[in-house]
N, C-alpha and C positions, 0 to 999 in steps of 0.2 A: 488228490481230490476226486471223489467219485463222480463220474459223469454217466448219465442214464443212457441206456440203449434206446435208439429211436428207430421208428419204421415209417415208411412213406405211406401216403394215402393213394387214392386212384387205382387201387388194385395192383400196384407195382411191388416188386420183390422187396423184402425187408433189407435195410442197409444200416451200417454203423457209421456214425459221424464223429465218434470220439472214443476214448478208452472204455473197455468193458472189463470189469473185474473178473478174475478167474472163477469166482464162485457164482457168477451170473451167466452161466452158459445157457445157450438156447440152441434149438435145432438149426436155426438159420446161422448161428455162429459156428456150429460144427461144419456146416457146408462151406462157409467162407474159409475156415482153417484148411479144409481139404484143398480148396482152390488156390491157397497161398503156396502150395508146393510147386516148385519149379519157377518161382518168381525170379526176377533179376536179384542177384545177391543170394541165389540158391545156396543151401548149405547153412544159412543162418537159421536159428530157431526163432520163429516169430510167435508172439502171443496172440491173444484175441483182439488186441488193439489194432484198429484199422482206420486209415484216414482217407477221406474223400470230401468233395465239396458239400456245402449245406444244400438241403433239398429245396429247390426253387418252386416246388408245389406246396411248400409249407411257409416259406418266406420269400418274397419277390427278389429277383436278381439285383435290383437297384438298392437293396437294403444291406446293412451290415458293414463291418470294417473291411477296408479295401485290401484283402489278400488276393493272391492269384486264384481266380476261378472260385473264390469264396472257400478256399481250403483252410483247414485249421492252422493257425500260426503257433506251431510248437516245434521243439527240437528233439523229438523222440526218435532218433535215428535207428534205434533197435527195431522199431516197428514200421519202418518206411522202406520203400523200394526206389523212390525218386523224390527229389526235393527241389522246390523252386527257391532260388537264392538270389538276392539282390547284391550288386556290387556298385554302389553309388559313387564312383570315382571318375573325374573328368579332367584331371590335371595333366594328363598325357596328350591332350588334344592340341593340334597345330593351327586350327583356324577358329571355329566357333567353340564356345564352351556352354555347358548346361546339361550334359548327359548324366550328371549326378542325380537329376530328377527323373531320369528314364525309368528306373524300377517302379517308382511311385505311379507314373502315368500308365505304364503297361499293366500293373496290377489293377488300377481303377477300371480301365476299359475291358479287362478280361472278364468282368462280371457278366458280359454278354454271352460268353462261351457256354456251351452245353456239353455234357459228358460223353456223348457218342459221336465218333468221327465216321460218317458214312463212307467217305472216300477210302479210308483205310479199313473199313468194316470192323471197327473195334470199339467196344465200350471200355474206355480207358481205365475206369476205376473198378471194373470187374477184374482187371488183370493186375493193377498196381495199387498199392497203398502210397498215397502222395501227400506231402505236407508242404506248407509254405514256411521255410526255415527262417524267414526274415532276411536281414542284410548282414553280410560279413563286415567287420570293422575296416575303416579306411582312415588315413591320416591326411586331411585336406591340405593340398599344396605340396605334399612330399611323396614322390612316386615310389622310391625304393622302400621307404618305410611302409607304404601302403601295400606294395608287393608282398612284404613279409606277412602282414596281417591277413591279406586275402588268401595267400597260399596256406597259411596255418588253418584258417577257417575251413577252406575247401578240402584240405587233406584229411581232416577229421571225417568229413562226409564220405570221401572215397574209401577210407579205411573201414568204415561201417558197412561197405558193400552197397552204398546208395548212389544212384546216378544223379548228379547235380545238373539242373537246367538253370544257367546263370543269366540274370537280366542286368545288362549294363546300363550306365557306365560307358566310357569310351573304349576303343578297341585295345588300348594298352593293357587292360585287365586280362587279356588272353594269355599273357606270359605267366603270371602267377597261377592262372587256371591250369596251364599245361605243366607247370612245375609240380603242382599238387597232384595232378592225375598221374604223371610219370613216376612220381615217388612211390605210388601204389601199384600201378599197372605196367610200368616200364615204358619205353619209348612208344609213341602212338603214331598212327597215321592221322593226317589232317585233311578234312574236307572244309575248305573255306569259300564261302559265297561273299563276294565283295567287289567293289569297283576299283579297289587299290590293292596292290600286292603286299604292302606293309613289310618290305624287305630292304629298306634303306639301311645303311650302316650307321648313320648318325643324322641328327637334325640339330643345327646350331651347336654342333660339337658334343651333343648329349646322346648317349647310347640307348636311352629308354624313353620312348614315347609311342603313340599309337601307329607310327609309321615304320617302326624298327622291330616289332615284336617277333615276327616269324623268322627273321635272320637270327635273332638272339636264341630263339627256340631250337633252331637247327644247330647253332654253335654249342649250345648247352647239352645237346644229345637228347632232347625231349621228344623229338620227332623222328619218325622213320621217313626220311625224305623220299625214298624210292617208292613209298606207298601213299604219298601225299599229293594233293591236287588243289590248285587255286582256280576258282571259276568266276568269270564275269568282269575281268579287268577292262577298264575303258577310261576315256577322258584324257585331258592334256597331261603331259609329263614334263619333268625338268630336262630329261634327255632319254635317248633310247635305252640306256643302261638300267633304267628303272624296272623294266620288265626282264631284261637279261639277267638281273641279279638273282631272281628266283630260279631260273633254269640253271645257273651256275651253282646254286646251292643244292641242286638235284631235285627240286620240286617240279611237278608238271604244272603248266599254266595254260588256261584256256581263256582267251579274251572274249568279250562280247561279240566282236566282229567274227571271230572263229565260229561261235555258236550260231550266229545269224546265217553263216554260209553253209551250216550243216542243219542241226535241229536240236531241240531240247532232249529228245529221246536218245539221240546218238551221244550227246554229252553225258547223259545219265549212264549209258553203257560204258563210256570211258571212265567215269568215276568208279563204277562198280569193279571194273577190271583193274584199275589202279590200286584200289584199297584191298580188294580180295578178302581174305579172312583175318586181316589185321585188326587189332583193337583201334578204335577211331574216335577222334574228337571232332565235333562239328561246330564250326564258328560261322555265324551269320551276321554280317554287317548290313543294316537296313539300307545303306546306300547302294547295295546290289540292285535294289529296285529303283526305277525311275522316279525322280522327284515329283512327277505328276501324281504319283501314288504314295510317296513317302517324302514329303517336303521337310519334315522335322528331323533333320540330321545335320552332322557337322561339316561334311565336305561333299555336298551333293554333286552328282555327275549326270548330265542328260544322256538320253539314248539307252536307258536301262530297261529292265524287265518289268512286267506287270505283276500285280499281286497274284494273279492266277498262275503265271509261269513260276513264280517263287514256290507256290504250293506244289506244282508238278515236280520241280527239282527235289524238294524235300521228300515227297512221297516216293520218289525214285530211289531213295536211300534204304528202302526196306531190305532187311536181311543183313545189313552191316552191324558189326559188334560195337555199338555206341557205348562209350564209357563216360561221356560228359559232353556238354554242348552249351552254347550261349547264343544270345541275340543282343547286339550292342548298337551303340551310336544313335539312340533315340533322344532328341532334344525337344522337349515339350513346348518350349517357348517359341519354336519355329514351326510348330505343327499348326494345322488348321483348326477351326472351331469344332470340327467333327472328329478330332483326334485320330485322323486316318493313319498317321505313322505309328502311333501307339497301338492302334487296332491291328495293323499289319504285324507288328512285333508280337503282340499277344497271340495272334494266330500262328506265327512261326513257332513260338514256344508250345502251343497246342499240338502242332504237327510233330514236333520233336518228342513230346510226351507220347503221342500216338505211336511213333516208331519204336519207342522203348516198350510200350504195351504189346505191340505186335510181336516183337522179339521175345518177350516173356511168354506170350501165348504159344509161340512156335516151339520154344525150348521146353515148355511144360508138357 
């Protein structure tokens, strides 16, 4: 179906909000095509079709269907550099349930976000064509079957050269995410922000839940353990071995206590040194942040980080070769009336998009 080319008012540069037919070339379109060279997924031939949020100077941010940042809900991977993807699965949770509604709540509050990230000095949609892919399919109540459908859906995205930013869902979805990414990119480094290491061997005799995923990922050869790091672990444990398990697997682990004895900036240096030039997957569990700032999560732990510190950690990942990422464990029914947990998660996804945009600009 033909969609018209649209331009903004207020003297701003012309932009495209949907597909543009090849016989409807414009001078602005030619400039955008030139800018597309060097994008993430470079080497792919991209048409004039370009995706970005609806213009909030034409329709207000509180209007419209709830996609992430008011992006088009399409699956045109050929013309995308990054995709927002929901994974509404929470049957892997060990305490609270309800993260299946996380993608919906994150998308809703994300309408507050604007396209320019001043802290990263990047106009995201000048660098990236981004779409909201919708949700990958899940099988409620059946974790291994859901792993198959999630992996299949995400692998298609990776094979198209598109970077997925996944909205969870409980943290158990990280395993099929990593299976999909590794099938295309090979074993990856992991940067995990979390209050829990998620390296148990089993829970109630079961090998798959949100507390076992990164042990399984190492065992399956999905991760480069020598390049991977877990950041922010804290809270009560079943025994001392809960943290030792990660180190025995070869992962670096930095507890919240460790960070408080040093600094955020020193921890960022440690992350950068650990990952180096490896392809990396970034996984952000919102319980990394203190429940004063993120109450709507499944297994909250006090003594955590502020939203501001979370931003600092994420911005410190600039320069890493991100091939995929997620933000997980948002439980809207435990969130406050101001949706502060969902707002945090939306901003995490925004920062991750910014990192991909900065990388694209640098490589261009």
